[in-house]
C-alpha positions, 0 to 999 in steps of 0.5 A: 124161026117165027117170033112166038108169044112166049119167046124168051127175050130175057135169055138174049141178055148177057150183062150189058150186051145182047148175045144169041145163037144165030146159026144152025149146025151146033148140036143142042143149040137152038137158034134164038137170034134170027133176022126177025128178032134182029129187026124187032131189036132195031125197032126197040133200040130206036124207040128207046133212043128217041125216048132217052133223047127226047127227040122225034124218032124221024130225026134220029140217026143210028149207025150199024156196023158188024164184024166178020161173022157169017150171020152178020150180013143177014142180021145187019140187014134186018137190024137196019130194016127195023130202025128205018121201019119206025122212021129213023135214018140209018148209017150202014158202016158195013165191016167195023169195029166195036170202038169205032161204033161208039166213036161215030156218036162223037166224031164231027161230020157223023155224030150219030144219035146211037150206034149198034155193033153186031158182034159176039166177040171171040165166041164160036162162029154160030153166035152173034150179038148186039152192042149199043152206044150213045154219045155217053158210052156203052149201055148199062145192064138196065138199059138192055133190060129196058130194050128187051122189054120193048122188044117183048111188047112188040108194039111199034108204030110203023112209020108211014115214010120209012127212014133211009139207009146211007152207006158211009165209010167211017172206018177210014175216018176212024183209022185216020184218027190213029194216024194223026195221034201217032204222028203228033205224039211221036213228033219225029223231026226227021220224018214227021209223017212216017214216025214208024219208018224202020219198024217191022210190025206184024198184025194178026187180025184172026180173020176178024174186023181188025185187018184195017189197022195194018193198011190204014194205020201202020202203012201210012205211018211208014211201018213195014207190015210184011208177015201180017196174017189173017187180015181178011175177014172170014167168019169161019175163023179158019186159022185160030180163035180171034182171042188174045187170051187163046194160047193157039192165037198167041202162039201164032203171032209169036211165031210170026214175029220170030219168023219175020224178025219183026220189031213188034206184033199185034193181035186183036180179037174179033171186034177189036175192043181187045188186043195184046202184043208181042215183043221183038223176041217173040215174048207175049205182052199180055195179061200182067205184062201188058198191064205193066207196060201201059201202066209204065206209060200212063204213070210217066204221063200222069205220076202217082195216079191209080191203075184199076185192074181186075181181081186176078192180077199178080202180086208182082204187078202190084209191087211194080206199079206201087214201088217201081212206078210210084202209082196206086194199084186198085184191084176190082171185080172181073168184067170190063164194065166193072173195071171201067165204071170203077175207074170213072167212079174213082175220078169222080171221087177225086182219085185220079185214074187214067186207065182201067184194064183187065187181064183179058186185054180190055183196056179203057183210058180216060183220055179216050172217053173210057172206051175199051179200044184195042186199037187205041191201046196198041197205038199208045204202045206204038208211040212209046215203041217209036220213041224208044227206037229213036232213043236207042232203047227197047220198049220192054225196058219199061217193065224190066223190074216187073216180077212175074210168078214162077207158076200160075194156073186157073181152074174152074169148079162146076157147081152142080146145084140149081141155085148156083149163085147162093151156093157159090157165095156160101162156099166162098164165105166158108173158105174165108173161115177156113183160110183164117184158121190157117197160120200161114194163110192171110186173107188179103184186105180190100178185095172186091171179089170173092176171097183172095188169100196170101200163102206166105210159107216158103214152099207156097210163096203165092196166093189164090183167089176164089170167086163166083163166075159172073154168069155161069155156075162156076167157081174160078180159082186162080193160083200163083206161086213164086217157087217151083211146085208152089201151085200144086202145094196150094192146090192140095190144101185147097182140095182138102177144103173143097172136098168137104163141100157138096155140089161141087164137081172137082174134076178140074183138080 
């Protein structure tokens, strides 16, 4: 598609990322992320970066990588063309992961001024997007708006001498950092170089970009990776959605662990900024269990520190972190950037926080530049797994006291009016009034998103959270209960309130 004067550049913004439709073939979806658009975005980022760093544009080095999406090669070629057309140099990393692109800005021998990852995470095959990094981390929403404004102006000075493109293998360098980290931290006296020897570990990359972890990290460390699956990049994602939250995806890795009698299973999303795991019995280590596990590890290393999570974590997790582990649980807003920025803010205010983690599998650690890196997270788990194996213990012993809800459910209520944000917030305000009038419902204090209510009666014994979606005309409702039938009882009382509200589609109930 040609770039026309009234092209809606702002529609490409998705929080702190750029996301668009890159391929034809899905009904009612019009392509808006073409190679022509990508070229302009490459130009705009280079101009923005030169201004930010007060550096001649001809001296900039920008790295570009991509995941396995079908549109990736064409979008990547165009992005590289845009960067070099204004005179900047470019490193072509080919297949890469999102966290690796950030690391290229701070790794000795590379130290790129900026980096771009072409990905749309776990979204459908026809989508793609751009994530931008400098040595300070991922860009914020305001930065993306500024880049899109530059793109909309499309007023770039084309260089008389085009920049060069260099193909460089950064993923091997990035993978070797994990190999060294695990060797040094496990410090196995009888086999230093192979601290994972004797462990069978299965990787499911979902045909995304995470297959490198099996052959470039696990195998050099001595692990048996027999049974690893879907390691080959394939942008049609023929086996399952590359998303650790997807039930089909989690079932696939759980079944593989059981079938091959493995000690551990690892699953990545498409661009490897999220992960989850599976224990030796085939039980999922995700959501509250994953948070509990990394919290146990972090609080061994940094006693009494604060664990920052998103808003939908369980009461049992709070009890585990605060009573069993001696830490502080700080629930915050959904959105991985929100959680990460809150952890950074706490540290700056003097409250020590070493991990920020969402139930989605996004986890960022202070020791790793607060980068949400799925490969770093599972490396931390593998270090503990190896230590437990040497001590004759089980990794899941660490979360033996974690109380999990008997029932849980998430419902999504569609808002049918145009001004959905104002209306959604009004519904949440009215819910607070309604909840306060119920003798066995208590509004949970220090809640940073929506309204969270503790349901204290013996027949409900749980909680619910109403919040407004970050981007969509939807009110997600999370409900948990510690008794059988509790979720349904809470739902019915919620429904009696929600029926009094106009402009809500209650089909989910």
